[in-house]
C-alpha positions in Angstrom: -21.0 16.0 3.4 -17.3 16.3 3.2 -15.1 16.6 0.0 -15.1 18.7 -3.2 -15.6 17.8 -6.8 -13.9 14.5 -6.7 -15.7 13.5 -3.8 -18.2 14.6 -1.2 -19.3 13.1 1.9 -18.7 9.7 3.9 -20.5 6.6 4.4 -22.5 5.6 7.5 -20.4 6.7 10.5 -19.4 4.3 13.3 -17.8 6.1 16.3 -14.0 5.5 16.5 -13.3 4.1 13.1 -12.5 5.7 9.7 -15.4 5.6 7.1 -14.8 5.6 3.4 -14.9 8.8 1.5 -17.8 9.1 -1.1 -16.7 10.2 -4.6 -19.5 12.5 -5.3 -19.8 16.2 -5.7 -20.8 18.4 -2.7 -22.3 21.7 -1.7 -20.0 21.7 1.4 -16.7 23.4 0.3 -13.4 22.1 1.9 -11.1 23.7 -0.9 -12.4 27.1 -1.0 -13.8 26.8 -4.4 -16.9 28.5 -3.1 -15.0 31.7 -4.0 -15.1 30.7 -7.8 -18.9 30.0 -7.4 -19.5 33.3 -5.8 -17.6 35.2 -8.4 -19.5 33.5 -11.1 -22.8 34.0 -9.6 -21.8 37.5 -9.3 -20.7 37.9 -13.0 -23.8 36.4 -14.5 -26.0 38.5 -12.1 -24.4 42.0 -13.0 -26.3 42.3 -16.3 -28.9 39.5 -16.5 -30.5 41.1 -19.7 -27.5 40.1 -21.7 -26.6 36.5 -22.7 -23.4 35.1 -21.3 -21.4 31.8 -21.2 -19.0 30.8 -18.6 -16.5 28.0 -18.6 -15.4 26.3 -15.3 -12.2 24.4 -16.3 -10.1 22.0 -14.6 -8.7 18.3 -14.8 -11.0 15.3 -13.8 -11.5 15.6 -10.1 -10.4 19.0 -9.7 -13.9 20.1 -8.2 -15.8 21.4 -11.3 -19.0 19.6 -10.4 -18.9 20.9 -6.8 -18.6 24.4 -8.3 -21.9 23.9 -10.3 -23.5 22.5 -7.1 -22.4 25.7 -5.2 -23.8 28.0 -8.0 -27.2 26.0 -7.9 -27.4 26.4 -4.2 -26.5 30.0 -4.3 -29.2 30.7 -6.9 -31.8 28.6 -5.1 -34.8 30.8 -3.7 -34.6 33.5 -6.2 -38.0 33.8 -7.7 -37.0 35.7 -10.7 -34.0 33.4 -11.5 -34.4 29.7 -12.7 -31.5 27.4 -12.5 -31.3 24.1 -14.7 -28.8 21.6 -14.4 -28.0 19.4 -17.5 -25.5 16.3 -17.3 -24.4 15.7 -20.9 -22.8 12.5 -20.1 -25.9 10.9 -18.8 -27.7 11.6 -22.0 -25.0 10.4 -24.2 -26.0 7.2 -26.2 -29.7 7.6 -25.0 -30.8 10.2 -27.6 -29.4 12.9 -29.8 -27.3 15.2 -27.7 -28.3 18.3 -29.5 -32.2 17.7 -29.0 -31.4 16.3 -25.5 -30.1 19.7 -24.2 -32.7 21.8 -26.1 -35.7 19.6 -25.1 -34.3 19.4 -21.4 -34.1 23.1 -21.0 -37.6 23.7 -22.4 -39.0 20.8 -20.4 -37.5 21.8 -17.1 -38.5 25.6 -17.6 -42.1 24.4 -18.3 -42.2 22.0 -15.2 -40.5 24.1 -12.8 -42.7 27.2 -13.6 -46.1 25.2 -14.1 -46.3 27.0 -17.5 -48.2 24.1 -19.1 -51.4 25.7 -17.3 -50.2 29.3 -16.9 -49.1 29.9 -20.5 -50.5 27.0 -22.6 -50.2 29.0 -25.8 -46.7 29.9 -25.5 -45.9 26.3 -24.4 -47.5 24.9 -27.4 -45.6 27.4 -29.7 -42.2 26.3 -28.3 -43.1 22.6 -28.2 -44.2 22.8 -31.9 -41.0 24.3 -32.8 -39.0 21.9 -30.8 -40.8 19.1 -32.7 -39.3 20.7 -35.9 -35.9 20.2 -34.4 -36.6 16.5 -33.7 -37.8 16.0 -37.3 -34.7 17.6 -38.7 -32.4 15.4 -36.5 -34.3 12.3 -37.6 -33.7 13.2 -41.2 -30.0 12.1 -41.3 -28.5 13.8 -44.2 -30.8 16.9 -43.7 -30.1 17.1 -40.1 -30.3 20.4 -38.3 -26.9 22.0 -37.6 -25.7 25.5 -36.3 -25.1 26.5 -40.0 -27.9 25.0 -42.0 -30.6 25.5 -39.7 -34.0 23.6 -40.0 -35.5 21.9 -43.0 -38.7 23.1 -44.4 -41.7 20.7 -45.1 -40.7 20.1 -48.7 -37.4 18.7 -47.3 -39.4 16.8 -44.7 -41.5 15.3 -47.6 -38.2 14.2 -49.2 -36.9 12.6 -45.9 -40.2 10.6 -45.7 -39.9 9.3 -49.1 -36.3 8.5 -48.6 -36.9 6.6 -45.4 -39.7 4.6 -47.0 -37.5 3.6 -49.9 -34.8 2.4 -47.6 -37.2 0.4 -45.6 -38.5 -1.2 -48.9 -35.1 -2.1 -50.0 -34.2 -5.6 -48.4 -30.6 -5.1 -48.8 -30.7 -2.2 -46.2 -30.4 -3.4 -42.6 -32.5 -0.8 -40.8 -34.5 -1.1 -37.5 -38.2 -1.1 -38.3 -39.1 0.6 -35.1 -36.9 3.5 -35.8 -38.1 3.9 -39.4 -41.8 3.9 -38.2 -40.8 6.6 -35.6 -39.1 8.7 -38.4 -42.0 8.3 -40.9 -44.8 9.0 -38.4 -43.1 12.0 -36.9 -42.4 13.5 -40.2 -45.7 13.0 -41.8 -47.5 14.3 -38.5 -45.7 17.6 -39.0 -46.0 17.8 -42.8 -48.5 20.7 -42.8 -48.4 23.3 -45.6 -49.4 26.2 -43.3 -46.3 25.6 -41.2 -43.9 26.0 -44.3 -40.9 28.1 -43.2 -37.5 28.9 -44.7 -34.6 27.9 -42.7 -33.6 31.2 -41.3 -37.1 32.0 -40.4 -37.6 28.8 -38.4 -34.6 29.5 -36.3 -35.7 33.0 -35.6 -39.2 31.9 -34.8 -37.8 29.3 -32.2 -35.8 32.0 -30.5 -38.9 34.4 -30.4 -41.2 31.5 -29.0 -38.5 30.7 -26.3 -38.1 34.4 -25.3 -41.9 34.8 -24.9 -41.9 31.7 -22.7 -39.4 33.3 -20.5 -41.5 36.6 -20.3 -44.5 34.5 -19.4 -42.7 32.7 -16.7 -41.7 36.0 -15.1 -38.0 35.3 -15.2 -35.3 37.9 -15.1 -32.7 35.2 -15.9 -32.4 31.6 -17.0 -29.2 29.9 -15.8 -28.3 26.6 -17.3 -25.4 24.5 -15.8 -24.0 21.8 -18.2 -21.8 19.2 -16.3 -19.6 16.3 -17.5 -19.3 17.4 -21.0 -15.6 16.3 -21.0 -16.8 12.6 -20.3 -18.6 12.5 -23.6 -17.4 11.3 -26.9 -16.5 13.9 -29.4 -19.7 13.9 -31.4 -22.2 14.4 -28.6 -19.9 16.9 -26.9 -19.8 19.0 -30.1 -23.6 18.5 -30.5 -24.2 19.8 -27.1 -21.9 22.9 -27.5 -23.8 23.6 -30.9 -27.3 23.3 -29.4 -26.1 25.8 -26.8 -25.4 28.3 -29.4 -29.2 28.5 -30.1 -29.7 30.1 -26.7 -26.2 32.1 -26.6 -27.7 34.9 -28.5 -31.0 35.2 -26.5 -31.3 37.6 -23.9 -31.6 36.7 -20.2 -29.8 33.3 -20.4 -26.6 32.3 -18.9 -24.7 29.0 -19.5 -22.1 27.7 -17.2 -20.3 24.6 -18.7 -18.0 22.5 -16.5 -15.4 20.8 -18.9 -11.6 20.0 -19.0 -10.9 22.4 -21.9 -8.2 20.0 -23.3 -10.8 17.4 -23.7 -13.1 19.7 -25.6 -10.4 20.8 -27.8 -9.8 17.2 -28.6 -13.3 16.8 -29.4 -13.2 19.6 -31.8 -10.3 18.3 -33.7 -11.9 14.8 -34.0 -15.2 16.3 -35.1 -13.7 18.5 -37.6 -11.0 16.6 -39.0 -10.5 18.5 -42.3 -10.2 21.9 -40.8 -6.7 23.5 -40.5 -4.7 23.0 -37.6 -4.3 26.9 -37.0 -6.2 30.0 -37.8 -3.4 32.6 -37.7 -1.5 32.5 -34.5 -4.0 30.4 -32.6 -5.1 26.7 -32.6 -8.5 26.3 -34.2 -9.8 24.2 -31.6 -8.9 26.7 -28.9 -10.5 29.5 -31.1 -13.7 27.4 -31.3 -13.8 27.1 -27.6 -13.1 30.7 -26.9 -15.9 31.9 -29.2 -18.5 29.8 -27.4 -17.2 30.5 -23.7 -16.9 34.1 -23.1 -15.6 33.9 -19.5 -13.3 31.0 -18.6 -12.4 30.1 -14.9 -9.8 27.5 -14.3 -9.7 25.6 -10.8 -6.3 25.6 -9.6 -4.4 22.4 -8.4 -4.1 22.4 -4.6 -0.8 23.6 -3.1 1.2 22.3 -0.1 -0.8 24.0 2.5 -4.0 23.4 0.8 -3.3 19.7 0.4 -2.3 19.5 4.1 -5.6 21.1 5.1 -7.6 19.0 2.8 -6.1 15.6 3.9 -6.4 16.7 7.6 -10.1 17.4 7.3 -10.8 14.2 5.2 -9.0 11.8 7.8 -10.3 13.7 11.0 -13.9 13.9 9.5 -13.8 10.2 8.5 -12.7 9.5 12.2 -15.1 11.9 14.2 -17.9 12.2 11.9 -19.5 15.1 9.9 -21.8 16.3 12.8 -19.1 16.3 15.5 -18.9 19.5 17.2 -15.2 19.7 17.4 -14.8 18.8 13.8 -17.1 21.7 13.0 -14.7 24.0 14.7 -11.8 22.6 12.7 -13.8 23.2 9.4 -14.2 26.8 10.5 -10.3 27.0 11.2 -9.5 25.4 7.9 -11.8 27.6 5.8 -10.2 30.8 7.5 -6.7 29.4 6.7 -7.7 28.7 3.1 -8.1 32.5 2.6 -4.3 32.7 2.9 -3.1 29.5 1.3 0.5 30.6 1.1 0.5 30.9 5.0 1.0 27.6 6.9 0.7 29.3 10.4 -3.2 29.6 10.0 -3.6 25.8 10.3 -0.6 24.9 12.6 -0.5 22.5 15.5 -1.9 25.1 18.1 -4.9 26.0 15.9 -5.7 22.2 15.3 -5.2 21.3 18.8 -7.6 24.2 20.0 -10.3 23.3 17.6 -10.5 19.7 18.5 -10.0 20.2 22.3 -10.2 16.9 24.1 -10.9 14.9 20.8 -7.4 15.8 19.6 -5.9 12.8 21.2 -8.6 10.5 19.4 -7.1 11.6 16.0 -3.4 11.9 17.0 -2.7 9.0 14.3 -4.5 11.0 11.7 -2.5 13.9 12.2 0.7 12.0 12.1 -0.5 10.3 9.1 -1.0 13.7 7.3 2.4 14.9 8.1 3.8 11.7 6.6 1.7 11.5 3.4 1.4 15.2 2.3 4.9 15.7 0.7 4.6 12.9 -1.9 0.9 12.9 -2.0 0.7 16.6 -3.0 3.4 16.1 -5.8 2.4 12.7 -7.0 -1.3 13.8 -7.5 -0.5 17.1 -8.7 -2.8 18.5 -6.2 -5.9 16.7 -7.7 -8.6 16.2 -5.0 -10.0 13.0 -6.6 -6.7 11.4 -6.8 -6.0 12.3 -3.1 -9.3 10.9 -1.9 -8.7 7.7 -4.1 -5.4 7.2 -2.3 -7.0 7.7 1.2 -9.9 5.5 0.4 -7.5 2.7 -0.7 -5.5 3.0 2.3 -8.6 2.9 4.6 -10.0 0.0 2.7 -7.0 -2.1 3.0 -6.8 -1.5 6.6 -10.4 -2.6 7.2 -9.7 -5.6 5.1 -6.9 -6.5 7.3 -9.2 -6.2 10.2 -11.9 -8.5 8.6 -9.2 -11.0 7.9 -8.0 -11.3 11.4 -4.6 -9.8 11.2 -5.4 -5.9 11.6 -3.2 -5.8 14.6 -0.2 -6.4 12.4 -1.1 -3.5 10.1 -0.2 0.0 11.2 -1.5 2.8 9.0 1.8 4.8 8.9 3.7 1.9 7.6 0.9 0.9 5.0 0.7 4.6 3.9 4.5 4.8 3.3 4.4 1.6 1.2 1.4 2.7 -0.7 3.1 5.9 -1.5 5.7 3.8 -3.1 3.2 1.5 -4.8 1.5 4.5 -6.3 4.2 6.9 -7.2 7.4 4.9 -7.3 6.4 1.5 -8.6 9.8 0.2 -9.4 10.9 0.8 -5.8 7.8 -0.9 -4.4 8.6 -3.9 -6.7 12.1 -4.2 -5.5 10.9 -4.0 -2.0 8.0 -6.5 -2.4 10.3 -9.1 -4.0 12.9 -8.7 -1.5 10.6 -9.0 1.6 8.7 -11.9 0.2 11.9 -13.9 -0.3 13.4 -12.9 3.0 12.8 -15.3 6.0 12.0 -12.4 8.2 9.9 -10.4 5.7 12.5 -7.5 5.6 14.3 -5.7 2.8 17.9 -5.5 3.5 18.7 -3.0 0.8 16.1 -0.7 2.4 17.8 -1.1 5.7 21.1 0.3 4.2 19.3 3.0 2.4 17.5 4.2 5.6 20.8 3.9 7.5 22.6 6.2 5.2 19.8 8.8 5.2 19.3 8.5 8.9 21.6 11.5 9.8 19.8 13.7 7.4 16.9 15.7 8.7 13.4 15.0 7.6 12.2 17.9 5.5 8.7 18.9 6.3 6.1 19.3 3.5 6.6 22.5 1.4 4.5 25.2 3.0 2.9 22.6 5.2 2.6 23.1 8.9 3.7 20.5 11.6 0.8 19.5 13.7 2.1 16.5 15.5 5.8 16.5 15.1 6.8 14.6 18.3 4.5 11.8 17.4 5.7 11.8 13.9 9.2 11.3 14.8 8.5 8.1 16.8 9.0 5.0 14.9 6.0 2.8 14.3 6.8 -0.6 13.0 3.6 -2.7 13.4 5.2 -5.4 15.6 5.2 -6.0 19.2 9.1 -6.7 19.5 10.2 -5.2 16.2 13.8 -5.8 15.1 15.9 -2.7 15.0 16.3 -1.0 11.7 19.4 -2.2 9.8 22.5 -0.7 10.9 24.0 2.1 8.7 26.3 0.5 6.2 28.1 1.8 3.1 26.3 0.7 -0.1 28.4 -1.2 -2.3 29.1 0.7 -5.5 28.5 -2.6 -7.3 25.1 -2.9 -5.8 22.8 -1.5 -8.9 19.7 -1.4 -6.9 21.1 0.8 -4.0 23.0 2.8 -6.6 19.9 3.6 -8.3 18.0 4.5 -5.1 20.7 6.8 -3.9 20.6 8.6 -7.3 16.9 9.4 -7.0 15.9 12.5 -5.1 12.3 11.1 -5.0 13.3 7.7 -3.5 15.5 9.4 -0.9 12.7 11.7 0.1 10.4 8.7 0.3 12.9 6.8 2.5 13.1 9.8 4.8 9.3 9.8 5.6 8.3 8.6 8.9 8.3 5.7 10.1 11.4 3.9 9.0 10.3 0.4 7.9 13.5 -1.5 7.3 13.0 -3.4 10.6 9.4 -4.2 9.9 8.2 -7.6 8.8 6.5 -6.5 5.6 4.8 -9.6 4.8 1.3 -8.6 6.3 1.6 -5.4 4.3 2.5 -7.3 1.1 -0.5 -9.5 1.6 -2.9 -6.7 2.1 -1.7 -5.1 -1.2 -1.7 -8.2 -3.4 -4.7 -6.9 -5.3 -2.0 -5.4 -7.5 0.5 -7.9 -7.3 0.9 -11.0 -5.1 4.6 -11.0 -4.1 4.1 -13.7 -1.4 2.5 -16.0 -3.8 5.2 -15.5 -6.2 8.0 -16.5 -3.7 6.0 -19.5 -2.4 4.3 -20.7 -5.5 7.5 -20.7 -7.8 7.3 -24.5 -7.4 8.3 -26.1 -10.6 9.5 -22.8 -12.0 12.2 -22.7 -9.3 14.0 -25.2 -11.4 13.7 -23.1 -14.6 15.1 -19.9 -12.6 18.1 -22.1 -11.5 18.9 -23.4 -14.9 18.7 -19.9 -16.5 21.4 -18.8 -13.9 23.5 -21.3 -15.4 26.2 -21.0 -18.4 25.3 -20.5 -22.0 25.6 -24.2 -22.8 23.0 -24.9 -20.2 20.3 -22.5 -21.4 21.0 -22.7 -25.1 18.4 -25.5 -25.4 15.6 -24.0 -23.4 13.8 -22.1 -26.0 10.8 -24.5 -26.6 10.5 -24.7 -22.7 10.5 -20.9 -22.2 8.1 -20.3 -25.0 5.6 -22.7 -23.5 5.5 -20.4 -20.3 2.3 -18.4 -19.9 3.1 -14.5 -19.8 2.5 -14.4 -15.9 4.8 -17.4 -15.4 7.4 -15.8 -17.7 7.2 -12.5 -15.9 7.5 -14.2 -12.5 10.7 -16.1 -13.7 12.3 -13.0 -15.2 11.7 -11.1 -11.8 13.7 -13.8 -10.0 16.4 -13.9 -12.5 16.7 -10.1 -12.7 16.8 -9.9 -8.9 19.8 -12.3 -8.7 21.5 -10.7 -11.6 21.4 -7.3 -10.0 22.6 -8.8 -6.8 25.9 -9.7 -8.4 28.8 -7.8 -7.1 31.0 -7.8 -10.3 29.6 -6.5 -13.7 33.0 -6.2 -15.4 32.3 -9.5 -17.0 28.7 -10.7 -17.9 27.0 -11.9 -14.6 25.5 -15.3 -14.1 22.0 -15.2 -15.3 22.5 -12.7 -18.2 22.5 -15.3 -20.8 19.4 -16.9 -19.3 17.6 -13.5 -19.3 18.5 -13.0 -22.8 17.0 -16.4 -24.2 13.9 -15.7 -21.9 13.2 -12.3 -23.4 13.9 -13.5 -27.0 11.2 -16.2 -26.5 8.8 -14.0 -24.5 9.0 -10.6 -26.3 6.5 -8.9 -23.8 9.5 -8.8 -21.4 11.6 -6.4 -23.6 10.8 -3.5 -21.6 11.7 -5.2 -18.3 15.1 -6.2 -19.9 15.9 -2.6 -20.9 14.9 -1.4 -17.3 17.3 -3.9 -16.0 20.1 -2.9 -18.3 19.6 0.7 -17.3 20.0 0.0 -13.6 23.6 -1.6 -14.1 26.4 0.4 -12.5 28.5 2.7 -14.6 31.6 0.2 -13.7 29.8 -2.2 -16.1 32.0 -3.9 -18.7 31.7 -3.3 -22.5 29.7 -6.6 -22.9 26.7 -4.6 -22.1 26.6 -2.6 -25.4 26.4 -5.5 -27.9 24.5 -8.8 -28.4 20.8 -7.5 -28.1 19.7 -7.3 -31.8 17.7 -10.6 -31.8 16.2 -9.6 -28.5 15.2 -6.2 -28.8 12.6 -6.1 -31.8 10.0 -3.4 -30.6 11.0 0.1 -32.1 10.2 1.8 -28.7 12.6 -0.7 -26.8 15.3 -0.1 -29.5 15.1 3.6 -29.0 15.3 3.3 -25.2 18.4 1.1 -25.6 19.9 3.6 -27.9 19.5 6.2 -25.4 21.5 4.1 -22.9 24.3 3.6 -25.5 24.5 7.4 -25.6 24.5 7.6 -22.0 27.4 5.1 -21.8 29.2 6.9 -24.4 29.6 9.8 -22.1 31.0 8.1 -19.0 34.6 9.4 -18.5 35.9 7.0 -15.8 35.1 3.8 -17.6 37.1 4.1 -20.9 36.3 0.6 -22.1 32.6 0.9 -21.8 32.7 4.6 -23.1 35.0 3.4 -26.2 32.6 0.5 -27.1 29.6 2.7 -26.8 31.1 5.4 -28.9 32.1 3.0 -31.5 28.6 1.5 -31.7 27.1 5.1 -32.2 29.8 6.1 -34.9 29.8 2.8 -36.9 25.9 2.4 -36.7 26.5 -1.3 -35.5 23.3 -2.9 -34.5 23.0 -3.4 -30.7 
């Protein structure tokens, strides 16, 4: 299987077509995380007589589960080592998390070593003491904790009486089956000869478990705990507390895979009355470090690592896991990953040599990798799961287009470029979608100007990433038989706020430089295949009766002043659609010295539909610095949400610092000085 942590193998393979990438852990390493697994195995094996706890930390999707799989695989076959895996998330809500871990460890030890017949007396001793733990947890207020230990039989008698009393009270809404379970379990264990003090019971459990390990002939017991960071605070802490029972026992090792930030959050929620800090350190951090002696953090992927990972995923999805040439490519990749700062180990020559005659079959995939890695690496922060989710969405949409009969109109490089904007620069994608949906040829004219202005600038390769298919990557792929040429380079009007904003953004300019240029492409098929997020085409064609509303909102103040009731009657999706069209027409105005047509309509629309306040502030922030002073005042009845008021205040502060627009600067400065409400 392919992948790591955030995703393992592929689905059933069909020659010549991509398959979707499964999102499960794998024992097959594509990210060189095997180095972490090997290091951990070596550490816990250096002195197996001593107890040790190891933390495998990383964000969700970083590959923690795969590291545990590799550790389990490395320990498999050692007769004197038993490796047990426990998924905390699966047991959440099913039973008590603390008991689930303790019983899970004991049960798997007995079953995997056939101790029920080999060491029946030792098994019975441990099970008996495990039952004490269960009764203690059933006891509610007398529950077993790491500090209080186990209740003695006198306490259990009190628990039984308390439970029966609660059940007899009709005012108490208790589940009868649960009450019967508690009463039966407690009474069954209430034997005078088993009376123990709390510390004595804890020690007896430890001794019984240690004897079981000896009878099993084990040099070391290794427990792998996964998905702890997916649990709610209470079961997460209970699992850690249960682990403390074993931490002081010889010949036990715990490896815990969890995002440490989530565990610290659980500690703070579970112990709300504790001080924030204990000296110079945060209490939650101290708690975690006391339990976990050796922490390992899985680093995010760098530029070269992301390039290699994406290449392997796409090529593997095309050729199949068992393909011989793909196997050679994996070998080259694993060698290159030993020097992740050096891009030459996985350059064009190495890739071509490994793939041989199959290189031509994956040429598009190599080009696609070159194209998407720069933004994908930074946008996902090098997270393998997020990378895989993007690729899966890309392949699924292409497959959907094939199934709908217009697959020939969809080219992966064009779709990938649009999806990068959709995923990482949503405002840009929104502008392109609205413009293309309303253009008779399905093209975005502003995008043509942007690409034209950036055409002379060289396309920067991804940081540290090698070039595997440069020539092919530089050839435009438009997705049409006779595509219209890209829009001629033109000077963007300084009064075009959309282009002004685009040209001021390094991220948008970097995206626009990505191959291929798409300003000459009919983007309507691509908008159709991405309409699971937002249906721009339906918005353009189904404006219907709302078109009249848009036109009236573009009129003078007297025209729109009586529309309040009509606008309040709009459903939220309808209001958002109307605002999108009004906003687009406002921003297309060439003169902002005076209030542009539509601004009064937008004001009334937002006043009657408060959920649009954020969109209004976004629009005001896009206006050029040549804007007139009208933009500063008149919004006090419109912006009622505190967060949007603060955002607008930031805009006023920005306008107060504009040196080449004295009128706007003076008005904004006065508003700040006098505290006049906007």
